[in-house]
N, C-alpha and C positions, 0 to 999 in steps of 0.2 A: 590501491593496496591489493596485491594478489592474495586470493583467499586460501591458497594451498597451505594446509596445516594451521589455518587460523580458526578460532572459535567464532562461529557465526550464528547469531540468534535470528530466527525467522518466526514472526508471529502470524497467526492465521494460517498455520502450516498444514492443517488437516485436509484441505482440498483446494481445488482451483489453482490460482496463480501461486499461492503460498507453497502448496505441495510441489508444484512444478519447479519453483525457484529453489526449494530445498534440494530437490534431486539434481538440479543443474549445478548448484554450488558444491554439493557433495561430490559430484562428478569431477569438479575442479580441485578436489582434495580438501575441501573445508570440513571441519568437525562441526556439524550443524546441531543446533539446539532447537528442537521443534516445540513451538508453543501454540496451544489452542485449548478449547474446553473439552473436546471429545478424546478421552484417553485411548479408546480402542483404535480410532483412526490414526492417531499419532504413533501408537505402537506398531501398527501394521506398516506404516511408512518407514519407521525407524528400522524395522526388520530388514528392509531392502537397502539400507544405507550404512556405510562403514562409519563407526565411531559416532553414531547419532545419539543424542540425549533427548529425553522427553520431559517437558515441563508442562503439566496440565494446570490450567487456571482460567478464571473468568476475568477478562480485561475490561468488562463493562463497569467496574467499580474501582475506586481508588484503592480500596483495601485489597481487591484481587490483584491489581497491578503491583502493589507493594509486595504481596506474597510471591508473585512470579519473579519480580526483580531479586528478592532475597534468595530464592532458589537458584536463579541463574548465577548470581554472584558467589554463591556457595561453591560452585564448580570452577570459579575463576572469572577474571574480568574479560568480557567478550571483546573481540577485535572488531566485529561488525554487528550492528543491530539493524534488521530490516523490519520496519513497522508496517506490516502488510495487513493486519487484521482489519476487517471492514464489514459493515452491514448496512442495510437500508433499502427500502422500497422506493420506486419511482412514483411519487404522488404529488399532486398539486398541493399548495399550502392549505386550501380549504378541504381537501380530501384526507388530510393527515389526522389520524386519531390523536386525542389528547395524550401527551406524554411520549408519543413515538418520535417526535423530533429530538427530544432529549436523548433517547436511545440511539438514534442515528448519529448524534454528535458524540456520544460516549465512546462509540467505536465506529470510526477510526480515531477521531481527533483527540478526545480526552485520554484515551488509552495510550496513544503515542506520546502525548505530553507527559503523563504520569510516569511512563516507563523511561522516557528521556531524563526526567527529573531524578529518577532513582538510579539509573545506570550510568549517566554521563559523568558524575563526579569521579568515579573510579577510573574511567577512561581518560579524563582530563589529568588526573594525578599521574597516570602512566605516561601521558604525553602523546598518545596515538590512538587511532581508531577511525571508524567510519559509521555514520548514522544515515540510513536510507529511509525515506518516507514515501509510501505508495499512495498516490492520488489517482486521478484519471484526467483525460482531456476535458471532462466536464468541469474541472477546476479552472479552466481558462476561458469559459464562456457561460452564458445563461441559457439553460435548456428548459423549455416549457414542460410542465408536468413532472418535475423532479426536484421540488423545492428543498426538502430536507437532505436528500442524497447529495445534490450538487453543492449545497451550502457547506456540508461537511467536507467535501473534496476541496473547496476553496480554502477552508480552514486548514487542511493539511498542507496545502501549498504555502499558506502564510506561516504556518508553524515551521516548516523547513527553512524558510528565509530568515525567520527570527532566530532560530537556533544557530544557523550559520553565523549571523551577526554576533550572537552572544558568545560563541565558541571560537571566534577568530583569534588566531595566535596560540591556541591550545594544542594544536597537532591533531585535533579531532575534526574530520571533514564531514560534509553533509551533501547528500545526493537526493534530489527529488525525482521520483519515478512516475511517469504519467502515460500509461497505455491508453490507446483508443479502444474500440470494441474488442472484447476477448471472448473466445469460445470456452466458457467455463460453466460449472454447475450453477452459477448465480442465476441464470435465466430460468432454470428448472425450479429453483427455490423461490423465485419471485415472478410468478406468472403475470403476464400483461406488460412486463417491462420491455420486452423485445419490441412490442408494437409502438412503444413511445420513443424509441431511438430515431432521431431525425434521419430522413432519407439522404440528406446531405452528408451523412456520415461516410458514405461511400467515397467521398473526396479524401477521407483520412486513411484510405487503404482497405476499408472493409474489416471484417472480423478476422483477427489473428488467433492462431492456436496458442494454448498456454505454454507449450514447450518453446515456441518462438519468442514469445514475450519474456519468458524466464531467461532465455539466452541473452536477449538484448539488455534486460535489466542487470543481469550478472556482469555483462561487459561494462555497463555504466558504473557499477559499484567498483569493479576492479580498476577502472581507469580514473576513478575519483571525479567523474563529471558532476557539475553542479545541478544540471537538469537534463533528464533524458525523457523526451516524448517519443513514444514508439507506437507503430513502426516508423521508418524514416519518412514515408510519405506524410504521415500525420504531423511529424515535426516540421516538415517543410511548410505545410498549410498553416499550422498554428503560428509559426514564427514569421510568416510573410503576409498574413491576412490580419487586418485590424480587428480587435476583439468585437467591435460593434458590428462588423460585417459577419463574423462568425455567429454572433447571437442572432442576427437577422436571418441568416440561412437556417439556423436551428428552428427559429420561430416559423418560418415559411414552410419547412418540410417536416416538422415534428408534430407533437401532440397539440390538438386544438380542442377547446371547450365546446361541447355540443349544447 
């Protein structure tokens, strides 16, 4: 689905991949709907984009998701929804404070589930649309020292597949987006995470810039691809290497318990 003159919702749009993807889609003519908690950041981004809307809300609760969905639908049925909002630190299971795993699962996984539940019926009734789910390469292997974060990304991958099965024949497509390492503010906000990324990650193409990742993800959305692992080198490695081997490499070159 070409996004020109289409209404496209991007969650987690206040910074990082979300902001870059919103810019990329707007540059292709989309009428973007920017969703995040921080209104000032959304309004600053919207000021640079033509025909942008701002929907401010907390996606970490089902009530917040419902309010966001209601506001989105009040402006019309979206053509594309990009479930990009995400959070979570890289911590081993025994390092994770009580309750933090639930927060990491709430965003991205439960937020994407609740928004899909609320927005998909109108798209199904219209008979067209595209749903995109942002995960990461960590959703294809087990990375030591990132229990809650990686499990939530596996959940996003499973959700995309399940929604695709549920919506077959409705005219609403599903795309799973899975970047490798990205140069974004995530690392500044989560100190210590960079040091836990396995050195074998260089095999996936190293760290990509957010504009490059945004361009590749936008390409995947417009072409209706089922799964887009980016960059291309990461896709080649993940698709041709057995998951057990990827997990072994991550264990050999990543975080180790002292």
